[in-house]
LOKOLBA-397619 format. One record per residue (C-alpha): x, y, z; residue in one letter. Coordinates in nm, 4 decimals. Example, Ala and Ser with C-alpha at 12.3 -4.5 7.8 and 13.67 -1.06 7.14 Angstrom:
% residues 2
<<1.2300 -0.4500 0.7800> "a"> <<1.3670 -0.1060 0.7140> "s"> 
This chain:
% residues 103
<<-6.5249 -12.2349 31.4494> "x"> <<-6.7943 -11.9775 31.5280> "x"> <<-6.5776 -11.6853 31.4340> "x"> <<-6.4811 -11.8508 31.1024> "x"> <<-6.8313 -11.9688 31.0119> "x"> <<-6.9102 -11.6819 30.7729> "x"> <<-6.5812 -11.7174 30.5888> "x"> <<-6.6217 -12.0948 30.5647> "x"> <<-6.9773 -12.0532 30.4328> "x"> <<-6.8538 -11.8136 30.1655> "x"> <<-6.5818 -12.0567 30.0561> "x"> <<-6.8197 -12.3526 30.0410> "x"> <<-7.0879 -12.1429 29.8666> "x"> <<-6.8393 -12.0764 29.5861> "x"> <<-6.8249 -12.4514 29.5298> "x"> <<-7.2053 -12.4784 29.5280> "x"> <<-7.2472 -12.1975 29.2740> "x"> <<-7.4080 -11.9801 29.5404> "x"> <<-7.6561 -12.2390 29.6706> "x"> <<-7.6497 -12.1327 30.0358> "x"> <<-7.8769 -12.4138 30.1547> "x"> <<-7.6500 -12.6755 30.0023> "x"> <<-7.3429 -12.4974 30.1415> "x"> <<-7.4942 -12.4874 30.4909> "x"> <<-7.5923 -12.8551 30.4758> "x"> <<-7.2440 -12.9510 30.3588> "x"> <<-7.0806 -12.7470 30.6344> "x"> <<-7.3050 -12.9107 30.8941> "x"> <<-7.2164 -13.2553 30.7586> "x"> <<-6.8480 -13.1634 30.7767> "x"> <<-6.8955 -13.0533 31.1380> "x"> <<-7.0531 -13.3887 31.2202> "x"> <<-6.7647 -13.5685 31.0503> "x"> <<-6.5221 -13.3629 31.2597> "x"> <<-6.7064 -13.4567 31.5790> "x"> <<-6.6752 -13.8230 31.4827> "x"> <<-6.3133 -13.8212 31.3615> "x"> <<-6.1235 -13.5632 31.5648> "x"> <<-6.1612 -13.7300 31.9061> "x"> <<-5.9902 -14.0417 31.7649> "x"> <<-5.7474 -13.8872 31.5160> "x"> <<-5.6723 -13.5618 31.6936> "x"> <<-5.7316 -13.2033 31.5897> "x"> <<-5.5785 -13.1251 31.2474> "x"> <<-5.3250 -12.8438 31.2196> "x"> <<-5.5582 -12.6501 30.9897> "x"> <<-5.8996 -12.7343 31.1339> "x"> <<-6.0794 -12.4604 30.9391> "x"> <<-5.9216 -12.5777 30.6144> "x"> <<-6.0145 -12.9350 30.6978> "x"> <<-6.3774 -12.8357 30.7530> "x"> <<-6.3930 -12.6339 30.4298> "x"> <<-6.2377 -12.9141 30.2224> "x"> <<-6.4679 -13.1722 30.3804> "x"> <<-6.7734 -12.9494 30.3224> "x"> <<-6.6752 -12.8890 29.9598> "x"> <<-6.6361 -13.2621 29.9061> "x"> <<-6.9745 -13.3290 30.0656> "x"> <<-7.1373 -13.0583 29.8515> "x"> <<-6.9891 -13.2038 29.5347> "x"> <<-7.1071 -13.5506 29.6398> "x"> <<-7.4596 -13.4129 29.6862> "x"> <<-7.4513 -13.2419 29.3468> "x"> <<-7.3463 -13.5697 29.1879> "x"> <<-7.6228 -13.7561 29.3690> "x"> <<-7.8764 -13.5043 29.2450> "x"> <<-7.7612 -13.5784 28.8933> "x"> <<-7.7926 -13.2175 28.7862> "x"> <<-7.5554 -13.1907 28.4939> "x"> <<-7.5830 -12.8145 28.4547> "x"> <<-7.5069 -12.7540 28.8221> "x"> <<-7.2105 -12.9920 28.8067> "x"> <<-7.0721 -12.8042 28.5086> "x"> <<-7.1089 -12.4756 28.6980> "x"> <<-6.9231 -12.6139 29.0006> "x"> <<-6.6414 -12.7466 28.7848> "x"> <<-6.6177 -12.4194 28.5936> "x"> <<-6.5907 -12.2276 28.9213> "x"> <<-6.3139 -12.4569 29.0412> "x"> <<-6.1374 -12.4431 28.7041> "x"> <<-6.1164 -12.0668 28.7389> "x"> <<-5.8928 -12.1269 29.0408> "x"> <<-5.6703 -12.3811 28.8611> "x"> <<-5.3326 -12.3034 28.7068> "x"> <<-5.3411 -12.3014 28.3221> "x"> <<-5.1242 -12.6137 28.2980> "x"> <<-5.3835 -12.8045 28.5030> "x"> <<-5.6789 -12.6834 28.2944> "x"> <<-5.6593 -12.9753 28.0501> "x"> <<-5.6732 -13.2286 28.3348> "x"> <<-5.9690 -13.0482 28.4905> "x"> <<-6.1413 -13.0331 28.1527> "x"> <<-6.1145 -13.4105 28.1263> "x"> <<-6.2438 -13.4457 28.4813> "x"> <<-6.5411 -13.2239 28.3904> "x"> <<-6.6258 -13.4476 28.0973> "x"> <<-6.6038 -13.7563 28.3186> "x"> <<-6.8297 -13.5942 28.5815> "x"> <<-7.0850 -13.4954 28.3210> "x"> <<-7.0858 -13.8517 28.1881> "x"> <<-7.1463 -13.9823 28.5423> "x"> <<-7.4328 -13.7356 28.5916> "x"> <<-7.6267 -13.8882 28.3007> "x"> 
């Protein structure tokens, strides 16, 4: 994990719209989750991918808890840029739902 830390931080920071503190917190929370789950469930085939996905999910959860609508829209826009055009409509609807929840 040490050798992949910088790359994982960069990937998570993309989800947090460049908020490095939030990205670091989310990555640390994902590491704690791994320490709790992996001894019982075994090491996943793609442990780095697992950590990044978990950290992204934790970052998004924190953004939602903060209730910052503008930041949520930025995160969704960044993720939409990575989505295939046929999935854009679904992600647009998800963005509207997230913004409604942030109110």
